[in-house]
C-alpha positions as CSV (number, residue, x, y, z in Angstrom):
1,M,0.2,0.1,0.0
2,D,1.6,3.4,-1.0
3,I,1.9,6.2,1.6
4,A,-1.2,8.1,0.5
5,N,-3.6,5.1,1.2
6,Q,-1.8,4.4,4.5
7,M,-2.5,8.1,5.5
8,I,-6.2,7.8,4.8
9,L,-6.3,4.3,6.5
10,F,-4.6,6.0,9.4
11,A,-7.3,8.8,9.5
12,N,-10.0,6.3,9.4
13,V,-8.5,4.0,12.3
14,V,-8.3,7.3,14.3
15,D,-12.1,8.2,13.6
16,H,-13.3,4.9,14.1
17,G,-11.3,4.6,17.5
18,S,-9.8,1.1,16.8
19,F,-8.4,-1.4,14.1
20,S,-11.3,-3.7,14.6
21,A,-14.0,-1.0,13.8
22,T,-11.9,0.1,10.9
23,A,-11.4,-3.3,9.6
24,R,-15.3,-4.0,9.5
25,S,-16.0,-0.6,7.8
26,L,-13.6,-1.7,5.2
27,G,-14.3,-5.6,5.0
28,Q,-10.8,-6.2,6.0
29,S,-9.1,-8.2,9.0
30,P,-8.0,-6.2,12.0
31,S,-4.5,-7.5,11.9
32,A,-4.4,-6.5,8.1
33,V,-5.0,-2.8,9.2
34,S,-2.9,-2.9,12.1
35,K,0.0,-4.1,9.8
36,Q,-0.5,-1.3,7.4
37,I,-0.5,1.4,10.2
38,G,2.9,-0.4,11.5
39,H,4.2,-0.1,7.9
40,L,3.4,3.6,8.1
41,E,5.1,4.2,11.4
42,D,8.3,2.4,10.2
43,R,8.3,4.5,7.0
44,L,8.0,7.7,9.2
45,G,10.2,6.5,11.9
46,V,7.7,7.8,14.5
47,R,5.0,6.0,16.6
48,L,1.6,7.6,15.7
49,L,-0.7,5.8,18.0
50,N,-1.0,4.0,21.5
51,R,-2.5,0.8,21.3
52,S,-4.7,-1.3,23.9
53,T,-6.8,-4.2,23.7
54,R,-9.9,-2.4,23.0
55,N,-9.0,1.2,21.3
56,V,-6.2,3.4,20.1
57,S,-5.2,7.0,21.1
58,L,-3.0,9.3,19.3
59,T,0.5,10.2,20.4
60,D,1.8,13.7,20.6
61,E,3.4,13.1,17.3
62,G,0.4,11.5,15.8
63,R,-1.9,14.3,16.5
64,P,-0.7,17.0,14.3
65,F,-0.1,14.1,11.6
66,Y,-3.7,13.1,12.0
67,E,-5.1,16.6,11.2
68,R,-3.2,16.7,7.9
69,C,-4.2,13.1,7.1
70,A,-7.9,14.0,7.8
71,R,-8.0,16.6,5.5
72,I,-6.5,14.4,2.7
73,A,-9.1,11.8,3.4
74,A,-11.8,14.4,3.3
75,G,-10.4,15.8,0.1
76,V,-10.5,12.5,-1.5
77,S,-14.1,11.7,-0.2
78,E,-15.4,15.2,-1.5
79,A,-13.7,14.7,-5.1
80,E,-15.2,11.1,-5.4
81,S,-18.6,12.2,-4.2
82,L,-18.4,15.5,-6.6
83,A,-17.7,13.1,-9.6
84,V,-20.6,10.9,-8.7
85,S,-23.0,13.8,-8.0
86,M,-22.2,15.8,-11.1
87,G,-25.3,14.5,-12.9
88,S,-27.4,14.5,-10.0
89,R,-30.6,16.8,-9.7
90,P,-30.5,18.7,-6.2
91,Q,-33.3,17.8,-4.2
92,G,-34.4,17.4,-0.6
93,T,-34.2,19.9,2.4
94,L,-31.3,22.3,2.5
95,R,-30.4,23.2,6.2
96,I,-28.6,26.5,6.4
97,A,-27.4,28.4,9.5
98,A,-26.8,32.1,9.1
99,T,-26.3,35.1,11.3
100,V,-29.4,37.2,11.7
101,A,-28.7,40.4,10.0
102,F,-26.9,38.9,7.2
103,G,-29.8,36.1,6.7
104,K,-32.5,39.1,6.8
105,T,-31.0,41.6,4.6
106,R,-28.4,39.7,2.2
107,L,-29.7,36.1,2.1
108,L,-33.4,36.1,2.1
109,P,-33.5,38.2,-1.3
110,L,-31.6,35.8,-3.0
111,L,-33.9,32.7,-2.2
112,P,-36.7,33.3,-4.7
113,I,-34.6,33.0,-7.8
114,F,-32.7,30.0,-6.6
115,L,-35.8,28.1,-5.5
116,R,-37.5,28.8,-8.8
117,D,-34.5,27.3,-10.6
118,H,-34.6,24.3,-8.2
119,P,-38.1,23.2,-7.7
120,D,-37.1,20.0,-6.0
121,L,-35.3,21.7,-3.1
122,R,-36.7,22.8,0.1
123,I,-34.7,25.4,2.4
124,V,-34.7,25.4,6.2
125,L,-33.0,28.6,7.5
126,D,-31.7,29.1,11.0
127,L,-31.0,32.7,12.0
128,T,-28.4,32.8,14.7
129,D,-25.2,34.6,15.4
130,R,-23.9,31.9,17.7
131,I,-21.3,29.6,16.2
132,V,-22.7,26.5,15.0
133,D,-21.0,23.1,15.3
134,L,-21.6,21.5,11.8
135,T,-20.2,18.1,12.8
136,E,-22.8,17.9,15.6
137,S,-25.5,19.8,14.2
138,D,-28.1,18.6,11.3
139,H,-27.2,21.8,9.4
140,D,-25.9,21.3,5.8
141,M,-23.9,24.4,5.8
142,A,-23.8,27.8,7.3
143,I,-23.0,31.4,6.5
144,R,-20.3,32.8,8.6
145,F,-18.0,35.8,9.3
146,T,-14.2,35.5,9.7
147,E,-14.3,35.6,13.3
148,Q,-16.5,32.6,13.6
149,V,-14.4,30.3,11.2
150,D,-11.7,28.8,13.5
151,D,-12.6,24.9,13.0
152,P,-10.0,23.0,11.0
153,S,-12.7,20.2,10.1
154,V,-14.8,22.4,8.1
155,I,-14.3,23.9,4.4
156,A,-14.9,27.8,4.1
157,R,-15.3,29.3,0.6
158,K,-15.2,32.9,0.7
159,L,-18.3,34.8,-0.7
160,T,-17.6,38.5,-0.2
161,D,-15.6,41.0,1.8
162,N,-17.2,42.8,4.7
163,D,-16.6,46.4,6.0
164,R,-17.7,47.3,9.3
165,I,-18.3,50.8,10.4
166,L,-18.5,52.6,13.7
167,C,-21.8,54.6,14.1
168,A,-24.4,56.0,16.4
169,S,-27.7,57.9,16.0
170,P,-27.9,61.8,15.8
171,D,-29.6,61.6,19.2
172,Y,-27.0,59.7,20.8
173,I,-24.4,62.3,19.4
174,A,-26.6,65.2,20.3
175,A,-26.4,64.2,24.0
176,H,-23.0,62.8,24.4
177,G,-20.8,64.2,21.5
178,A,-19.0,62.3,18.9
179,P,-15.3,60.6,19.5
180,D,-12.6,62.4,17.6
181,L,-10.1,59.5,18.1
182,P,-10.3,55.9,19.0
183,V,-9.2,56.7,22.4
184,D,-12.1,58.9,23.2
185,L,-14.2,55.6,22.8
186,S,-13.6,54.5,26.6
187,R,-15.9,57.8,27.6
188,H,-18.8,56.4,25.4
189,N,-21.4,53.7,25.8
190,C,-20.2,51.0,23.4
191,L,-22.9,48.4,22.5
192,R,-21.6,44.8,22.7
193,I,-22.6,41.5,20.9
194,S,-22.6,38.5,23.1
195,A,-22.4,35.8,20.4
196,V,-19.0,36.4,19.3
197,E,-16.6,38.0,21.8
198,E,-14.0,38.8,18.9
199,W,-16.9,41.2,17.6
200,N,-16.3,43.3,20.9
201,R,-12.7,43.8,20.0
202,W,-12.7,46.9,17.9
203,H,-9.7,47.5,15.7
204,F,-8.5,51.0,14.2
205,K,-5.8,52.4,12.3
206,E,-3.9,55.5,13.8
207,A,-0.5,56.8,12.3
208,G,0.2,53.5,10.7
209,Q,-0.6,51.4,14.2
210,T,-3.4,49.2,14.9
211,I,-5.4,50.9,18.0
212,L,-7.4,48.0,19.9
213,H,-10.6,49.1,21.8
214,N,-12.7,46.6,24.1
215,A,-16.2,47.4,23.8
216,A,-17.8,48.1,27.0
217,G,-21.4,49.5,28.1
218,N,-24.5,49.1,29.5
219,F,-26.4,47.2,26.8
220,E,-25.4,43.9,24.9
221,A,-27.6,41.5,22.7
222,D,-27.0,38.1,21.2
223,S,-27.2,39.5,17.6
224,A,-25.7,42.2,15.4
225,D,-29.4,42.7,14.3
226,A,-30.5,43.6,17.8
227,V,-27.7,45.8,18.3
228,Y,-28.4,47.6,15.1
229,H,-31.7,48.3,16.3
230,A,-30.4,49.4,19.7
231,T,-28.1,52.0,17.8
232,L,-31.0,53.3,15.8
233,A,-32.9,53.9,19.2
234,G,-30.0,56.0,20.4
235,L,-28.4,53.5,23.1
236,G,-25.0,54.0,22.1
237,I,-22.3,53.6,19.5
238,S,-21.9,50.1,17.7
239,R,-19.7,48.7,15.0
240,L,-21.7,47.1,12.4
241,S,-21.4,45.8,8.8
242,S,-21.7,48.6,6.0
243,Y,-24.6,46.4,4.2
244,L,-26.7,46.7,7.4
245,V,-26.1,50.3,8.3
246,G,-25.1,52.1,4.9
247,A,-28.7,53.1,3.7
248,D,-29.3,54.6,7.4
249,I,-26.0,56.6,7.1
250,E,-27.0,58.0,3.6
251,A,-30.5,58.7,5.1
252,G,-29.1,60.6,8.0
253,R,-30.6,58.1,10.7
254,L,-26.9,57.1,11.6
255,V,-23.6,58.9,11.8
256,H,-20.4,57.5,10.5
257,L,-17.9,57.8,13.3
258,L,-14.2,58.0,12.9
259,P,-14.2,57.5,9.0
260,D,-10.3,58.2,9.0
261,H,-9.6,55.2,11.3
262,H,-11.1,52.6,9.2
263,E,-10.0,49.1,10.1
264,D,-9.2,46.2,7.9
265,Q,-12.0,44.0,6.1
266,T,-13.1,40.9,7.0
267,G,-14.9,38.2,5.1
268,V,-18.0,36.2,4.7
269,F,-17.7,32.7,4.0
270,A,-20.0,29.7,3.1
271,V,-19.1,26.8,5.5
272,Y,-19.7,23.1,5.4
273,S,-18.3,20.0,7.0
274,S,-15.1,18.4,5.6
275,K,-16.4,15.2,7.2
276,R,-19.3,15.0,5.1
277,N,-19.6,14.3,1.4
278,L,-20.4,17.7,-0.4
279,S,-23.9,16.8,-1.5
280,P,-25.5,18.3,-4.9
281,K,-28.0,20.7,-3.0
282,V,-25.0,22.1,-1.0
283,R,-22.8,22.5,-4.0
284,V,-25.2,24.3,-6.1
285,F,-26.4,26.8,-3.4
286,V,-22.7,27.8,-2.5
287,D,-22.0,28.0,-6.3
288,Y,-24.9,30.4,-6.5
289,L,-24.0,32.5,-3.9
290,I,-20.5,32.8,-5.3
291,D,-21.6,33.7,-8.6
292,H,-24.1,36.3,-7.2
293,F,-21.4,38.1,-5.1
294,R,-18.9,37.9,-8.0
295,E,-21.3,39.5,-10.2
296,E,-22.0,42.2,-7.5
297,R,-18.5,43.1,-6.8
298,A,-18.0,43.6,-10.7
299,H,-21.0,45.8,-10.8
300,L,-19.8,48.0,-8.1
301,Q,-16.3,48.2,-9.5
302,T,-17.9,49.3,-12.7
303,A,-20.1,51.8,-11.2
304,A,-17.3,53.4,-9.1
305,R,-15.0,54.0,-12.3
306,P,-14.9,57.7,-13.1
307,A,-16.6,58.7,-16.5
308,A,-14.2,59.0,-19.2
């Protein structure tokens, strides 16, 4: 057996927890599986597994090696599944988790055309800003931001960039003033999003350096959507995505604060588990989203070019 197949076999052994369970799933004998793992260890010159009569566990050296092998095994499985499903018609229920604000303002408007083109599909949408474990939940995929994608067992495909804007209502500014510098935020009521702590770490650029402000105030909510409405109500200053507050800033319902201290962009990703075969229903929806946001970016870039 070549090393690539041995690596895939090794990942299967770790996932199944024993040689015997792996052997049953492959229709082989436990001794044959154990022998191949032994050959792999001999080839690498390192012990990868601790063995007992009932199960196996990773050694310190085996743990990082397993993570790489698991990615390879998932990639092979995905490629095989893709080849098989190319001619399949997407059907059944597609379960999607998305953040509340993005789901309401950016995702829902795209569904009518998608469902029209795929009449055999049904969508179940779960709106939550909390991180969803795709390996444990029944969701087929999720739409998530950079700060929510930290699981090596998932595949994340970037859909679009995401700008965040510091803003407050005119009423709040009239009562409390506006910050002139990032350091002034310590004297203001900054609204927090409890679902993802990293969203409360606000980064700004000043004199070529990154300034960090940890948002603190007398109000927090479990979604950016709730904080958006709290900002409109005049409760304080928030940092929210431009797609959510852009129209309000243009209309004067919100005021863009510290525009000269803009932070780096983040991204929006379509995320699905690498431990599952990529089904046709997930593939066509992710491709649809990628195409939509690519066309959107191209349109915005064309509109931003000065007239000749």
